[in-house]
N, C-alpha and C positions, 0 to 999 in steps of 0.2 A: 693274739696276733693273727692276722688273716693270711691264709695261704691262697695264692692266686694261680690261675692256669697260665698267666702271662709268662713267657720266657723272658729272661733278662735279669738284671741285677737292681738292687735298691739300696739306698743309704738313707739314714735318718739324721736330722739335725735336732738335737735336744737341748733346750735351754729352759731350765726350771720345769714348768708343766707344759711347755709348748713343744709340740712335735710337728715337724714339717718333713714329709716324705717325698723324695724324688726317686722315681723308679724307672729304670730304663726298660723299654719294651722293644728295643731294636731300631725303631723308627724315631723315637723321641723319648720323652719322660712323662710319667704320670706324676703330676704335681698335686699335693693335697694340702689343705688348709691346716692351721693349728687346731688342736683339740680344745676349742673354747666354744661353749654354747653361746649363741646370740639370741636374745629374746626378740620376738617379733612384736613391736608395739602395735596396739590396736588403735592406730591414729591414721589420719589421712595422709600423713607423710610416711609412716611406717619405718622401714629400715632400708638404707641404701648400702650396697655391698659391691666393692671392686674385687673380683675374684682373683686377679693377678697380684695386686699390691696388698691385699688382705686388709684394706681400710674399710671401715664401716662407720655409719653415723645416721642420725635421724633427720638429716636435711640433705638435699641434693648438692648444695654448695660445699658441704663438708666432705664429700666423697667424689673427687674428680674422676671422670671416666667410669662411673658406676656401671655395673653389669646387670644387677638384679635388685628389684625393689618390691618386696611384699608389703602390702598396705591394707588398711580398712577403708573400703569405699563408702563415701558419705551418701551417695544418691541411689543406692540399691534398696530393694524392698525385701527383707528388712535392711535397714542401714547397718554398716559395720562389717559386711562380708569380706573375707580374705580375697584379695585380688593380687595379680602379678603385673608389674610394669618393667619393661626392658630398655627404656631410654630411646634415643633417636634411632630411626630405622637404619641409618648408616652404620650403627654399631653392630648390626646383625643379630642382636640378642633375641632369643625366643626360648620357649619351653616345649617339651615333648607333649604332643597331643595324642589322645586315643582316636579321636575323629574330629574333623573340623576345627573348632575353637575350644574343644573340651580338653582341659589339662589332665594328663594321666598321672596316676600314682604308680610308680614302677617298683617292682620287687627285685630280688637278686638275679644276676645273670642276664640282664637285658643290655643289648648292644645299642649304643647311641652314636650316630655318625651322619654322614652326608645323605644317606638314604632314609633317614628317620623322618617321620611326620612331625613338623613343628608348627606352633602358633605364636603370634606376637600379640594376640588379643589381650588388652588390659581390662578396662571397665566392662567390655562386652564378653570377655572370656568366661567360659564355664569352669569354675573351680569347685563345683559341688562335691567332688570326691575328697578334696582337701578340706572343705568346710565341715564335712561330716565327722572329722576327727580321725586321724590316722598317723602312722609312722611309715615313711617310705622315701623313695627317691624321686626327685623332680629332675628329669633330663633337661639339659640346657645346651645352647650354643651361644657363643659371644665372640667378639673380636678383640684380640690383644692389641691395645692401642700402640704398643711399642713395635711389634713385628708386623702388624697388619693381618696376621693369620686369623682365620675363623676357626675357633677351637670348640671341642665337644667335651662335655663333662656331666657331672651329676651333683645335685644338692641334697643333703640329708635333712629332712624336715619332720617335725612332729607337730600335729595340730589338735585342736579340741573342738568338739561339737558345741553349739550348732553352727557357728559362723567361722570357725577356724582359729579362734583366739581363746585362751593364750596359745601361742605357738613358739616353737624353738627351731632355730637353724643350727644343726649339730656340726656342720662342716661341709666340705665339698672337695672334689677332685676333678682334674681335667687333664687331657692329653696335650702336651705343649707343641706337638708337631702338626696338629690338625688332623691326626688320625682318629679313628673311632675309639671309644672306651666302653667298658662293660661295668655295670653296677656290681658291687661286691656281693659275695655269698653270705657274709655275716649280717645279722640284723643291725640296723643303724645304731641301736642303743648299746650293742656289745662290741662295736668296732673300735680298733685302734687304727688310725689313719696310716696304713703302711701297705697299700695295694701295690702289687707288683712282685712279691716274693715268689721264687720258684717253689714248686712242690718238691718235697724230698724224693 
């Protein structure tokens, strides 16, 4: 279980193998997905994910209000490179960039919030670091369609060289008040989604 430097309290909902963590940070709650790995299909549709409703599917119509869509681009050279799509601009969706339109692979202890550099670049986005094969965090922002708030979070991903596939989405967390969030200290593969516990 992860210890976090966030002050506050946390409770967990457990049903079978599903764990959903809601952790108070004083301003809001850190909400984390169930502990279920999602395979990233190496197709032009890829995987659509609604980070709030936890609905996922392989077509846009199956996931109303999707926030994140990793997919294999058909027209890249070579074809089949991992790319990220964030939906309509009105949704505010984007990923953390290291520079310009280059998507960053984040490690532990990185803050993601209003002052972070983001990119919405889909087909033209540089996902080289993710295509090379890695395990890390992709910082994100997206709009909660129910509250209208722009939220900040992180997605835990593992990818495989040379194009990023096969890939796995291990889960995600976001701060539901619109406050910033910090990537966890534990490696993604060792984590139980329970960010927000006080240190002893």
